[in-house]
ZANU-773544 format. One record per atom (N, C-alpha, C, O): x, y, z; atom name; residue number from 1; residue in one letter. Coordinates in nm, 4 decimals, padded with zeros to 6 digits, always signed. Example, Ala and Ser with C-alpha at 12.3 -4.5 7.8 and 13.67 -1.06 7.14 Angstrom:
REM ZANU-773544
c1=+01.3190; c2=-00.5690; c3=+00.7800; atom=N; seq=1; type=A
c1=+01.2300; c2=-00.4500; c3=+00.7800; atom=CA; seq=1; type=A
c1=+01.3200; c2=-00.3300; c3=+00.7800; atom=C; seq=1; type=A
c1=+01.4236; c2=-00.3319; c3=+00.8465; atom=O; seq=1; type=A
c1=+01.2850; c2=-00.2250; c3=+00.7080; atom=N; seq=2; type=S
c1=+01.3670; c2=-00.1060; c3=+00.7140; atom=CA; seq=2; type=S
c1=+01.2900; c2=+00.0030; c3=+00.7870; atom=C; seq=2; type=S
c1=+01.3409; c2=+00.1138; c3=+00.8039; atom=O; seq=2; type=S
//
This chain:
REM ZANU-773544
c1=+05.1657; c2=+11.7352; c3=+21.0491; atom=N; seq=1; type=X
c1=+05.1822; c2=+11.7110; c3=+21.1757; atom=CA; seq=1; type=X
c1=+05.1468; c2=+11.5477; c3=+21.1866; atom=C; seq=1; type=X
c1=+05.0410; c2=+11.4944; c3=+21.1531; atom=O; seq=1; type=X
c1=+05.2367; c2=+11.4990; c3=+21.2294; atom=N; seq=2; type=X
c1=+05.2168; c2=+11.3384; c3=+21.2630; atom=CA; seq=2; type=X
c1=+05.1459; c2=+11.3150; c3=+21.3676; atom=C; seq=2; type=X
c1=+05.1574; c2=+11.3692; c3=+21.4775; atom=O; seq=2; type=X
c1=+05.0512; c2=+11.2122; c3=+21.3270; atom=N; seq=3; type=X
c1=+04.9485; c2=+11.1851; c3=+21.4324; atom=CA; seq=3; type=X
c1=+05.0208; c2=+11.0152; c3=+21.4952; atom=C; seq=3; type=X
c1=+05.1191; c2=+10.9576; c3=+21.4485; atom=O; seq=3; type=X
c1=+04.9462; c2=+10.9764; c3=+21.5936; atom=N; seq=4; type=X
c1=+04.9515; c2=+10.8634; c3=+21.6434; atom=CA; seq=4; type=X
c1=+04.9450; c2=+10.7688; c3=+21.5348; atom=C; seq=4; type=X
c1=+05.0285; c2=+10.6816; c3=+21.5109; atom=O; seq=4; type=X
c1=+04.8345; c2=+10.7942; c3=+21.4684; atom=N; seq=5; type=X
c1=+04.7537; c2=+10.6983; c3=+21.3911; atom=CA; seq=5; type=X
c1=+04.8890; c2=+10.6926; c3=+21.2901; atom=C; seq=5; type=X
c1=+04.9486; c2=+10.5849; c3=+21.2927; atom=O; seq=5; type=X
c1=+04.9263; c2=+10.7640; c3=+21.2295; atom=N; seq=6; type=X
c1=+05.0437; c2=+10.7967; c3=+21.1355; atom=CA; seq=6; type=X
c1=+05.1603; c2=+10.7059; c3=+21.1823; atom=C; seq=6; type=X
c1=+05.1993; c2=+10.6205; c3=+21.1027; atom=O; seq=6; type=X
c1=+05.2103; c2=+10.7144; c3=+21.2840; atom=N; seq=7; type=X
c1=+05.3084; c2=+10.6545; c3=+21.3535; atom=CA; seq=7; type=X
c1=+05.2678; c2=+10.5027; c3=+21.3333; atom=C; seq=7; type=X
c1=+05.3448; c2=+10.4429; c3=+21.2582; atom=O; seq=7; type=X
c1=+05.1731; c2=+10.4347; c3=+21.3796; atom=N; seq=8; type=X
c1=+05.1350; c2=+10.3473; c3=+21.4162; atom=CA; seq=8; type=X
c1=+05.1131; c2=+10.2723; c3=+21.2390; atom=C; seq=8; type=X
c1=+05.1544; c2=+10.1613; c3=+21.2055; atom=O; seq=8; type=X
c1=+05.0582; c2=+10.3445; c3=+21.1739; atom=N; seq=9; type=X
c1=+05.0410; c2=+10.2971; c3=+21.0106; atom=CA; seq=9; type=X
c1=+05.1981; c2=+10.2368; c3=+20.9735; atom=C; seq=9; type=X
c1=+05.2291; c2=+10.1227; c3=+20.9391; atom=O; seq=9; type=X
c1=+05.2832; c2=+10.3553; c3=+20.9935; atom=N; seq=10; type=X
c1=+05.4604; c2=+10.3288; c3=+20.9595; atom=CA; seq=10; type=X
c1=+05.4821; c2=+10.2483; c3=+21.0032; atom=C; seq=10; type=X
c1=+05.5650; c2=+10.1931; c3=+20.9309; atom=O; seq=10; type=X
c1=+05.4542; c2=+10.1611; c3=+21.1278; atom=N; seq=11; type=X
c1=+05.5132; c2=+10.0750; c3=+21.2151; atom=CA; seq=11; type=X
c1=+05.4607; c2=+09.9498; c3=+21.1722; atom=C; seq=11; type=X
c1=+05.5374; c2=+09.8537; c3=+21.1661; atom=O; seq=11; type=X
c1=+05.3343; c2=+09.9366; c3=+21.1401; atom=N; seq=12; type=X
c1=+05.2788; c2=+09.8297; c3=+21.0469; atom=CA; seq=12; type=X
c1=+05.3165; c2=+09.7761; c3=+20.9129; atom=C; seq=12; type=X
c1=+05.3145; c2=+09.6573; c3=+20.8807; atom=O; seq=12; type=X
c1=+05.3612; c2=+09.9073; c3=+20.8164; atom=N; seq=13; type=X
c1=+05.4020; c2=+09.8601; c3=+20.7342; atom=CA; seq=13; type=X
c1=+05.5421; c2=+09.8536; c3=+20.7432; atom=C; seq=13; type=X
c1=+05.5913; c2=+09.7886; c3=+20.6509; atom=O; seq=13; type=X
c1=+05.6255; c2=+09.9012; c3=+20.8267; atom=N; seq=14; type=X
c1=+05.7720; c2=+09.8422; c3=+20.8085; atom=CA; seq=14; type=X
c1=+05.7864; c2=+09.7105; c3=+20.8647; atom=C; seq=14; type=X
c1=+05.8666; c2=+09.6289; c3=+20.8194; atom=O; seq=14; type=X
c1=+05.6885; c2=+09.6814; c3=+20.9910; atom=N; seq=15; type=X
c1=+05.6930; c2=+09.5307; c3=+21.0084; atom=CA; seq=15; type=X
c1=+05.6663; c2=+09.4532; c3=+20.8909; atom=C; seq=15; type=X
c1=+05.7478; c2=+09.3615; c3=+20.8805; atom=O; seq=15; type=X
c1=+05.5745; c2=+09.4569; c3=+20.7910; atom=N; seq=16; type=X
c1=+05.5173; c2=+09.3798; c3=+20.6881; atom=CA; seq=16; type=X
c1=+05.5877; c2=+09.3817; c3=+20.5988; atom=C; seq=16; type=X
c1=+05.5678; c2=+09.2923; c3=+20.5166; atom=O; seq=16; type=X
c1=+05.7297; c2=+09.5042; c3=+20.5622; atom=N; seq=17; type=X
c1=+05.8042; c2=+09.5131; c3=+20.4566; atom=CA; seq=17; type=X
c1=+05.9317; c2=+09.4125; c3=+20.5274; atom=C; seq=17; type=X
c1=+06.0135; c2=+09.3530; c3=+20.4571; atom=O; seq=17; type=X
c1=+05.9307; c2=+09.4082; c3=+20.6425; atom=N; seq=18; type=X
c1=+06.0599; c2=+09.3436; c3=+20.7056; atom=CA; seq=18; type=X
c1=+06.0443; c2=+09.2298; c3=+20.7263; atom=C; seq=18; type=X
c1=+06.1436; c2=+09.1584; c3=+20.7403; atom=O; seq=18; type=X
c1=+05.8795; c2=+09.1617; c3=+20.7371; atom=N; seq=19; type=X
c1=+05.8918; c2=+09.0360; c3=+20.7830; atom=CA; seq=19; type=X
c1=+05.8099; c2=+08.9268; c3=+20.6513; atom=C; seq=19; type=X
c1=+05.8052; c2=+08.8040; c3=+20.6448; atom=O; seq=19; type=X
c1=+05.7483; c2=+09.0428; c3=+20.5499; atom=N; seq=20; type=X
c1=+05.6528; c2=+08.9704; c3=+20.4497; atom=CA; seq=20; type=X
c1=+05.5520; c2=+08.9255; c3=+20.4885; atom=C; seq=20; type=X
c1=+05.4775; c2=+09.0045; c3=+20.5464; atom=O; seq=20; type=X
c1=+05.5057; c2=+08.7776; c3=+20.4734; atom=N; seq=21; type=X
c1=+05.3513; c2=+08.7262; c3=+20.5734; atom=CA; seq=21; type=X
c1=+05.3916; c2=+08.7459; c3=+20.6990; atom=C; seq=21; type=X
c1=+05.5066; c2=+08.7486; c3=+20.7430; atom=O; seq=21; type=X
c1=+05.2848; c2=+08.7601; c3=+20.7565; atom=N; seq=22; type=X
c1=+05.3045; c2=+08.7532; c3=+20.8933; atom=CA; seq=22; type=X
c1=+05.1409; c2=+08.7285; c3=+20.9844; atom=C; seq=22; type=X
c1=+05.0421; c2=+08.8012; c3=+20.9735; atom=O; seq=22; type=X
c1=+05.1509; c2=+08.6366; c3=+21.0491; atom=N; seq=23; type=X
c1=+04.9913; c2=+08.6086; c3=+21.1152; atom=CA; seq=23; type=X
c1=+04.9382; c2=+08.7644; c3=+21.2005; atom=C; seq=23; type=X
c1=+04.9973; c2=+08.8367; c3=+21.2808; atom=O; seq=23; type=X
c1=+04.8389; c2=+08.7695; c3=+21.1559; atom=N; seq=24; type=X
c1=+04.8072; c2=+08.9468; c3=+21.2339; atom=CA; seq=24; type=X
c1=+04.8275; c2=+08.9182; c3=+21.3929; atom=C; seq=24; type=X
c1=+04.8555; c2=+09.0218; c3=+21.4533; atom=O; seq=24; type=X
c1=+04.8203; c2=+08.8050; c3=+21.4729; atom=N; seq=25; type=X
c1=+04.8093; c2=+08.8286; c3=+21.6292; atom=CA; seq=25; type=X
c1=+05.0239; c2=+08.8646; c3=+21.6193; atom=C; seq=25; type=X
c1=+05.0740; c2=+08.9573; c3=+21.6829; atom=O; seq=25; type=X
c1=+05.0808; c2=+08.8003; c3=+21.5589; atom=N; seq=26; type=X
c1=+05.2275; c2=+08.8543; c3=+21.5517; atom=CA; seq=26; type=X
c1=+05.2663; c2=+08.9889; c3=+21.5203; atom=C; seq=26; type=X
c1=+05.3460; c2=+09.0635; c3=+21.5772; atom=O; seq=26; type=X
c1=+05.1773; c2=+09.0097; c3=+21.3941; atom=N; seq=27; type=X
c1=+05.1991; c2=+09.1788; c3=+21.3826; atom=CA; seq=27; type=X
c1=+05.1202; c2=+09.2932; c3=+21.4912; atom=C; seq=27; type=X
c1=+05.1380; c2=+09.4146; c3=+21.5010; atom=O; seq=27; type=X
c1=+05.0359; c2=+09.2106; c3=+21.5593; atom=N; seq=28; type=X
c1=+04.9987; c2=+09.3153; c3=+21.6376; atom=CA; seq=28; type=X
c1=+05.0866; c2=+09.3241; c3=+21.7775; atom=C; seq=28; type=X
c1=+05.0941; c2=+09.4228; c3=+21.8506; atom=O; seq=28; type=X
c1=+05.1406; c2=+09.2172; c3=+21.7931; atom=N; seq=29; type=X
c1=+05.2098; c2=+09.2498; c3=+21.9058; atom=CA; seq=29; type=X
c1=+05.3312; c2=+09.2770; c3=+21.9093; atom=C; seq=29; type=X
c1=+05.3924; c2=+09.2988; c3=+22.0138; atom=O; seq=29; type=X
c1=+05.3965; c2=+09.2797; c3=+21.7583; atom=N; seq=30; type=X
c1=+05.5449; c2=+09.3392; c3=+21.7296; atom=CA; seq=30; type=X
c1=+05.4830; c2=+09.5035; c3=+21.7460; atom=C; seq=30; type=X
c1=+05.5206; c2=+09.5803; c3=+21.8346; atom=O; seq=30; type=X
c1=+05.3863; c2=+09.5351; c3=+21.6462; atom=N; seq=31; type=X
c1=+05.3722; c2=+09.6840; c3=+21.6641; atom=CA; seq=31; type=X
c1=+05.3358; c2=+09.7565; c3=+21.8145; atom=C; seq=31; type=X
c1=+05.3692; c2=+09.8725; c3=+21.8384; atom=O; seq=31; type=X
c1=+05.2595; c2=+09.6673; c3=+21.9164; atom=N; seq=32; type=X
c1=+05.2409; c2=+09.7181; c3=+22.0448; atom=CA; seq=32; type=X
c1=+05.3433; c2=+09.7289; c3=+22.1059; atom=C; seq=32; type=X
c1=+05.3589; c2=+09.8285; c3=+22.1765; atom=O; seq=32; type=X
c1=+05.4272; c2=+09.6461; c3=+22.0986; atom=N; seq=33; type=X
c1=+05.5684; c2=+09.6674; c3=+22.1267; atom=CA; seq=33; type=X
c1=+05.6610; c2=+09.8481; c3=+22.1445; atom=C; seq=33; type=X
c1=+05.7169; c2=+09.9190; c3=+22.2281; atom=O; seq=33; type=X
c1=+05.6334; c2=+09.8453; c3=+22.0420; atom=N; seq=34; type=X
c1=+05.6908; c2=+10.0150; c3=+21.9507; atom=CA; seq=34; type=X
c1=+05.5995; c2=+10.1239; c3=+21.9962; atom=C; seq=34; type=X
c1=+05.6336; c2=+10.2338; c3=+22.0399; atom=O; seq=34; type=X
c1=+05.4504; c2=+10.0669; c3=+21.9758; atom=N; seq=35; type=X
c1=+05.3664; c2=+10.2091; c3=+21.9907; atom=CA; seq=35; type=X
c1=+05.3170; c2=+10.2320; c3=+22.0927; atom=C; seq=35; type=X
c1=+05.3122; c2=+10.3428; c3=+22.1460; atom=O; seq=35; type=X
c1=+05.2443; c2=+10.0640; c3=+22.1621; atom=N; seq=36; type=X
c1=+05.1729; c2=+10.0366; c3=+22.2959; atom=CA; seq=36; type=X
c1=+05.0008; c2=+10.0652; c3=+22.3193; atom=C; seq=36; type=X
c1=+04.9422; c2=+10.0604; c3=+22.4275; atom=O; seq=36; type=X
c1=+04.9460; c2=+10.0932; c3=+22.1965; atom=N; seq=37; type=X
c1=+04.8171; c2=+10.0896; c3=+22.2220; atom=CA; seq=37; type=X
c1=+04.7251; c2=+09.9905; c3=+22.1203; atom=C; seq=37; type=X
c1=+04.7078; c2=+09.9936; c3=+21.9985; atom=O; seq=37; type=X
c1=+04.6806; c2=+09.9128; c3=+22.2126; atom=N; seq=38; type=X
c1=+04.6072; c2=+09.7809; c3=+22.1117; atom=CA; seq=38; type=X
c1=+04.5221; c2=+09.8156; c3=+22.0727; atom=C; seq=38; type=X
c1=+04.5384; c2=+09.7735; c3=+21.9582; atom=O; seq=38; type=X
c1=+04.4216; c2=+09.8690; c3=+22.0702; atom=N; seq=39; type=X
c1=+04.2745; c2=+09.9153; c3=+22.0224; atom=CA; seq=39; type=X
c1=+04.3314; c2=+10.0184; c3=+21.8783; atom=C; seq=39; type=X
c1=+04.2989; c2=+09.9930; c3=+21.7623; atom=O; seq=39; type=X
c1=+04.4127; c2=+10.1246; c3=+21.9159; atom=N; seq=40; type=X
c1=+04.4587; c2=+10.1618; c3=+21.7710; atom=CA; seq=40; type=X
c1=+04.5300; c2=+10.1245; c3=+21.6476; atom=C; seq=40; type=X
c1=+04.5230; c2=+10.1703; c3=+21.5335; atom=O; seq=40; type=X
c1=+04.6234; c2=+09.9991; c3=+21.7160; atom=N; seq=41; type=X
c1=+04.6977; c2=+09.9203; c3=+21.6623; atom=CA; seq=41; type=X
c1=+04.5732; c2=+09.8139; c3=+21.5325; atom=C; seq=41; type=X
c1=+04.6010; c2=+09.7936; c3=+21.4143; atom=O; seq=41; type=X
c1=+04.4450; c2=+09.7654; c3=+21.6031; atom=N; seq=42; type=X
c1=+04.3924; c2=+09.7271; c3=+21.5790; atom=CA; seq=42; type=X
c1=+04.3057; c2=+09.7869; c3=+21.4342; atom=C; seq=42; type=X
c1=+04.2811; c2=+09.7435; c3=+21.3217; atom=O; seq=42; type=X
c1=+04.2832; c2=+09.8875; c3=+21.4976; atom=N; seq=43; type=X
c1=+04.1832; c2=+09.9664; c3=+21.4046; atom=CA; seq=43; type=X
c1=+04.2723; c2=+10.0281; c3=+21.2607; atom=C; seq=43; type=X
c1=+04.2280; c2=+10.0504; c3=+21.1480; atom=O; seq=43; type=X
c1=+04.3739; c2=+10.0401; c3=+21.2996; atom=N; seq=44; type=X
c1=+04.4857; c2=+10.0749; c3=+21.1723; atom=CA; seq=44; type=X
c1=+04.5294; c2=+09.9788; c3=+21.0611; atom=C; seq=44; type=X
c1=+04.5551; c2=+10.0111; c3=+20.9451; atom=O; seq=44; type=X
c1=+04.5342; c2=+09.8435; c3=+21.1194; atom=N; seq=45; type=X
c1=+04.5591; c2=+09.7001; c3=+21.0498; atom=CA; seq=45; type=X
c1=+04.3898; c2=+09.7472; c3=+20.9685; atom=C; seq=45; type=X
c1=+04.3915; c2=+09.7925; c3=+20.8540; atom=O; seq=45; type=X
c1=+04.2560; c2=+09.7290; c3=+21.0437; atom=N; seq=46; type=X
c1=+04.1593; c2=+09.7210; c3=+20.9563; atom=CA; seq=46; type=X
c1=+04.1381; c2=+09.8316; c3=+20.8648; atom=C; seq=46; type=X
c1=+04.0629; c2=+09.8028; c3=+20.7717; atom=O; seq=46; type=X
c1=+04.1994; c2=+09.9924; c3=+20.8655; atom=N; seq=47; type=X
c1=+04.2056; c2=+10.0777; c3=+20.7873; atom=CA; seq=47; type=X
c1=+04.2779; c2=+10.0277; c3=+20.7053; atom=C; seq=47; type=X
c1=+04.2394; c2=+10.0161; c3=+20.5890; atom=O; seq=47; type=X
c1=+04.3888; c2=+09.9897; c3=+20.7414; atom=N; seq=48; type=X
c1=+04.5156; c2=+09.9458; c3=+20.6058; atom=CA; seq=48; type=X
c1=+04.4319; c2=+09.8407; c3=+20.5411; atom=C; seq=48; type=X
c1=+04.4061; c2=+09.8763; c3=+20.4261; atom=O; seq=48; type=X
c1=+04.3840; c2=+09.7352; c3=+20.5677; atom=N; seq=49; type=X
c1=+04.2803; c2=+09.6343; c3=+20.5068; atom=CA; seq=49; type=X
c1=+04.1774; c2=+09.6674; c3=+20.3971; atom=C; seq=49; type=X
c1=+04.1600; c2=+09.6242; c3=+20.2831; atom=O; seq=49; type=X
c1=+04.1140; c2=+09.7625; c3=+20.4750; atom=N; seq=50; type=X
c1=+04.0078; c2=+09.8455; c3=+20.4219; atom=CA; seq=50; type=X
c1=+04.0292; c2=+09.9102; c3=+20.2344; atom=C; seq=50; type=X
c1=+03.9812; c2=+09.8850; c3=+20.1239; atom=O; seq=50; type=X
c1=+04.1110; c2=+09.9846; c3=+20.2828; atom=N; seq=51; type=X
c1=+04.2048; c2=+10.0961; c3=+20.2068; atom=CA; seq=51; type=X
c1=+04.2803; c2=+10.0005; c3=+20.0839; atom=C; seq=51; type=X
c1=+04.3174; c2=+10.0355; c3=+19.9718; atom=O; seq=51; type=X
c1=+04.2861; c2=+09.8945; c3=+20.1367; atom=N; seq=52; type=X
c1=+04.3751; c2=+09.7836; c3=+19.9963; atom=CA; seq=52; type=X
c1=+04.5172; c2=+09.8063; c3=+19.9995; atom=C; seq=52; type=X
c1=+04.5881; c2=+09.7671; c3=+19.9068; atom=O; seq=52; type=X
c1=+04.5634; c2=+09.8663; c3=+20.0990; atom=N; seq=53; type=X
c1=+04.6842; c2=+09.8677; c3=+20.1220; atom=CA; seq=53; type=X
c1=+04.8137; c2=+09.7396; c3=+20.1594; atom=C; seq=53; type=X
c1=+04.9341; c2=+09.7223; c3=+20.1408; atom=O; seq=53; type=X
c1=+04.6947; c2=+09.6694; c3=+20.2235; atom=N; seq=54; type=X
c1=+04.7405; c2=+09.5803; c3=+20.3080; atom=CA; seq=54; type=X
c1=+04.6244; c2=+09.4441; c3=+20.2645; atom=C; seq=54; type=X
c1=+04.5039; c2=+09.4692; c3=+20.2621; atom=O; seq=54; type=X
c1=+04.6653; c2=+09.3315; c3=+20.2387; atom=N; seq=55; type=X
c1=+04.5916; c2=+09.2281; c3=+20.1813; atom=CA; seq=55; type=X
c1=+04.5856; c2=+09.1036; c3=+20.3322; atom=C; seq=55; type=X
c1=+04.6730; c2=+09.0422; c3=+20.3934; atom=O; seq=55; type=X
c1=+04.4296; c2=+09.1127; c3=+20.3441; atom=N; seq=56; type=X
c1=+04.4281; c2=+09.0282; c3=+20.4691; atom=CA; seq=56; type=X
c1=+04.4048; c2=+08.8529; c3=+20.3933; atom=C; seq=56; type=X
c1=+04.3192; c2=+08.8494; c3=+20.3049; atom=O; seq=56; type=X
c1=+04.4804; c2=+08.7095; c3=+20.4279; atom=N; seq=57; type=X
c1=+04.4214; c2=+08.6227; c3=+20.3761; atom=CA; seq=57; type=X
c1=+04.3812; c2=+08.5509; c3=+20.4699; atom=C; seq=57; type=X
c1=+04.4629; c2=+08.4928; c3=+20.5413; atom=O; seq=57; type=X
c1=+04.2297; c2=+08.5379; c3=+20.4923; atom=N; seq=58; type=X
c1=+04.1365; c2=+08.4711; c3=+20.5843; atom=CA; seq=58; type=X
c1=+04.1675; c2=+08.3125; c3=+20.5920; atom=C; seq=58; type=X
c1=+04.1563; c2=+08.2448; c3=+20.6942; atom=O; seq=58; type=X
c1=+04.2025; c2=+08.2729; c3=+20.4839; atom=N; seq=59; type=X
c1=+04.2196; c2=+08.1110; c3=+20.4726; atom=CA; seq=59; type=X
c1=+04.3310; c2=+08.0803; c3=+20.5835; atom=C; seq=59; type=X
c1=+04.3244; c2=+08.0039; c3=+20.6797; atom=O; seq=59; type=X
c1=+04.4126; c2=+08.1453; c3=+20.5499; atom=N; seq=60; type=X
c1=+04.5566; c2=+08.1453; c3=+20.6333; atom=CA; seq=60; type=X
c1=+04.6044; c2=+08.2542; c3=+20.7451; atom=C; seq=60; type=X
c1=+04.7151; c2=+08.2541; c3=+20.7989; atom=O; seq=60; type=X
c1=+04.5002; c2=+08.3458; c3=+20.7690; atom=N; seq=61; type=X
c1=+04.5020; c2=+08.3969; c3=+20.8816; atom=CA; seq=61; type=X
c1=+04.6282; c2=+08.4802; c3=+20.8687; atom=C; seq=61; type=X
c1=+04.6730; c2=+08.5089; c3=+20.9797; atom=O; seq=61; type=X
c1=+04.7028; c2=+08.5300; c3=+20.7624; atom=N; seq=62; type=X
c1=+04.8253; c2=+08.5963; c3=+20.7551; atom=CA; seq=62; type=X
c1=+04.7916; c2=+08.7297; c3=+20.6953; atom=C; seq=62; type=X
c1=+04.6945; c2=+08.7425; c3=+20.6207; atom=O; seq=62; type=X
c1=+04.8577; c2=+08.8126; c3=+20.7219; atom=N; seq=63; type=X
c1=+04.8422; c2=+08.9769; c3=+20.6680; atom=CA; seq=63; type=X
c1=+04.9679; c2=+09.0216; c3=+20.5654; atom=C; seq=63; type=X
c1=+05.0722; c2=+09.0272; c3=+20.6305; atom=O; seq=63; type=X
c1=+04.9834; c2=+09.0475; c3=+20.4551; atom=N; seq=64; type=X
c1=+05.0392; c2=+09.0902; c3=+20.3934; atom=CA; seq=64; type=X
c1=+05.0437; c2=+09.2074; c3=+20.3233; atom=C; seq=64; type=X
c1=+04.9359; c2=+09.2518; c3=+20.2836; atom=O; seq=64; type=X
c1=+05.1645; c2=+09.2798; c3=+20.2941; atom=N; seq=65; type=X
c1=+05.1536; c2=+09.4021; c3=+20.2326; atom=CA; seq=65; type=X
c1=+05.1474; c2=+09.3686; c3=+20.0879; atom=C; seq=65; type=X
c1=+05.2054; c2=+09.2729; c3=+20.0365; atom=O; seq=65; type=X
c1=+05.0691; c2=+09.4589; c3=+20.0236; atom=N; seq=66; type=X
c1=+05.0439; c2=+09.4372; c3=+19.8872; atom=CA; seq=66; type=X
c1=+05.1131; c2=+09.5144; c3=+19.7713; atom=C; seq=66; type=X
c1=+05.1251; c2=+09.4798; c3=+19.6537; atom=O; seq=66; type=X
c1=+05.1489; c2=+09.6093; c3=+19.8235; atom=N; seq=67; type=X
c1=+05.2693; c2=+09.6763; c3=+19.7411; atom=CA; seq=67; type=X
c1=+05.3823; c2=+09.6412; c3=+19.7052; atom=C; seq=67; type=X
c1=+05.4533; c2=+09.7183; c3=+19.6406; atom=O; seq=67; type=X
//
């Protein structure tokens, strides 16, 4: 069963694979355009960072796919 969280994670990873390094605000806005729920998008980005699937670079404020 596909949940909203799975759809959001897939869209986040698709945008990252397409764009490479991208600012967190740009990533969020692009995913929200497709999915529409800002709170869930932020939650899923945080979950991907915590799991190590996505790396957050605080010094330059970029998020990039680690795989």
